[in-house]
VEXSE-260503 format. One line per 10 residues: their letters; for each residue x, y, z of N, C-alpha, C. Coordinates in nm, 2 decimals. Each point is the difference from the previous one (the first is absolute). Layout:
<sites>
A	X/Y/Z/X/Y/Z/X/Y/Z; ...
</sites>
This chain:
<sites>
MSDEHSTYEE	10.15/5.11/9.09/0.08/0.06/0.00/-0.13/0.07/-0.09; -0.04/0.16/0.01/-0.05/0.06/-0.10/0.08/0.08/-0.14; -0.14/-0.04/-0.08/0.13/0.05/-0.15/-0.06/0.17/0.01; -0.08/0.03/0.04/-0.04/0.15/0.02/0.13/0.07/0.03; 0.05/0.12/-0.03/0.12/0.09/0.06/-0.04/0.14/-0.03; -0.04/0.06/0.09/-0.03/0.15/0.02/0.15/0.08/-0.12; -0.04/0.09/-0.09/0.09/0.05/-0.06/0.12/0.09/0.09; 0.09/0.04/0.00/0.06/0.16/0.03/-0.13/0.11/0.05; -0.07/0.04/-0.15/-0.02/0.09/-0.01/-0.16/0.00/0.07; -0.06/-0.08/0.09/-0.09/-0.08/0.04/0.04/0.02/0.14
IASKRRGTAE	0.12/-0.02/0.01/0.04/0.00/0.13/0.06/0.11/0.06; 0.07/0.11/-0.08/0.00/0.15/0.02/-0.11/0.10/-0.01; -0.12/-0.05/-0.09/-0.11/0.07/-0.01/-0.08/0.05/0.18; -0.01/-0.14/0.03/-0.04/0.01/0.14/0.04/0.12/0.09; 0.19/0.01/0.00/0.06/0.06/0.09/-0.04/0.14/-0.03; 0.02/0.05/-0.13/0.09/0.11/-0.03/-0.13/0.12/0.06; -0.14/-0.09/0.05/-0.11/0.16/0.03/0.08/-0.01/0.19; 0.00/-0.05/0.01/0.04/0.04/0.16/0.07/0.11/0.04; -0.04/0.02/0.12/0.10/0.10/0.04/0.11/-0.02/0.03; 0.02/-0.15/0.04/0.15/0.00/0.04/0.08/-0.01/-0.14
CREGYAEARR	-0.07/-0.05/-0.12/0.09/0.05/-0.10/0.04/0.15/-0.04; -0.11/0.04/-0.01/-0.01/0.18/-0.04/0.12/0.04/0.10; 0.00/-0.03/0.11/0.10/0.06/0.14/0.16/-0.03/-0.03; -0.03/-0.12/-0.08/0.18/-0.07/-0.04/-0.01/0.10/-0.15; -0.11/0.01/-0.06/0.06/0.04/-0.14/0.07/0.14/-0.01; -0.09/0.08/0.16/0.05/0.14/0.00/0.11/-0.02/0.03; 0.07/-0.04/0.12/0.10/-0.05/0.06/0.13/-0.02/-0.12; -0.02/-0.06/-0.08/0.08/-0.03/-0.07/0.05/0.11/-0.11; -0.14/0.06/-0.03/-0.03/0.13/-0.10/0.14/0.08/0.09; -0.02/0.10/0.09/0.05/0.07/0.07/0.16/-0.02/-0.05
AFLIGQAGPA	0.05/-0.14/0.14/0.14/-0.04/-0.07/0.03/0.01/-0.10; -0.03/-0.06/-0.14/0.00/0.05/-0.12/0.09/0.17/-0.04; -0.14/0.04/0.01/0.03/0.14/0.01/0.13/0.08/0.07; -0.01/-0.05/0.16/0.12/0.04/0.06/0.16/-0.04/-0.08; 0.00/-0.10/-0.05/0.07/-0.07/-0.06/0.03/0.09/-0.10; -0.07/0.03/-0.11/0.06/0.06/-0.09/-0.01/0.19/-0.01; -0.06/0.03/0.14/0.05/0.15/0.01/0.11/0.03/0.11; 0.03/-0.13/0.05/0.12/-0.01/0.11/0.18/0.02/-0.12; 0.01/-0.03/-0.09/0.11/0.02/-0.08/0.04/0.13/-0.06; -0.19/0.02/-0.06/0.03/0.17/-0.05/0.03/0.07/0.04
KGITAACPRA	-0.06/0.02/0.16/0.03/0.09/0.08/0.12/0.00/0.09; 0.09/-0.10/-0.05/0.13/-0.06/0.07/0.00/0.01/0.15; -0.09/-0.09/-0.02/-0.05/-0.05/0.18/0.08/-0.15/-0.04; 0.01/-0.05/0.13/0.10/-0.12/-0.01/-0.05/-0.05/0.12; 0.01/-0.15/0.04/-0.06/-0.06/0.14/0.14/0.06/0.09; -0.01/-0.01/0.09/0.08/-0.01/0.10/0.11/0.17/0.00; -0.07/0.07/-0.10/0.09/0.15/0.01/-0.06/0.07/0.00; 0.14/0.12/0.07/-0.11/0.12/0.06/-0.02/0.07/-0.13; -0.03/0.08/-0.03/-0.02/0.09/-0.07/0.15/0.06/-0.06; 0.04/0.06/0.07/0.13/0.04/-0.02/0.13/-0.03/-0.05
ESNCRHPL	-0.04/-0.18/0.00/0.06/-0.07/-0.05/-0.09/-0.13/-0.14; -0.11/0.10/-0.04/-0.02/-0.09/-0.07/0.07/-0.10/-0.15; 0.09/0.06/0.01/0.13/-0.09/-0.14/0.04/-0.13/0.03; -0.04/-0.03/0.17/0.09/-0.14/0.05/-0.08/-0.09/-0.03; 0.05/-0.18/0.06/-0.12/-0.10/-0.10/0.05/-0.06/0.09; -0.06/-0.01/0.06/-0.03/-0.11/0.17/-0.07/-0.14/-0.05; 0.05/-0.17/0.01/-0.05/-0.11/-0.04/-0.09/-0.01/0.11; -0.18/-0.04/-0.09/-0.07/-0.01/0.09/0.01/-0.13/0.07
</sites>
């Protein structure tokens, strides 16, 4: 066995500059922002606007 191991930072830094990583980050950010905006505007998943006070289990 080798005594050399890569640190998390060494491994992660190689991925961070990739297009796939940037796309994943952008998608996660959009999902987060939608999640933040939803409750503030009374929007709930699976509820029509007229029934924005209902709470359906996801």
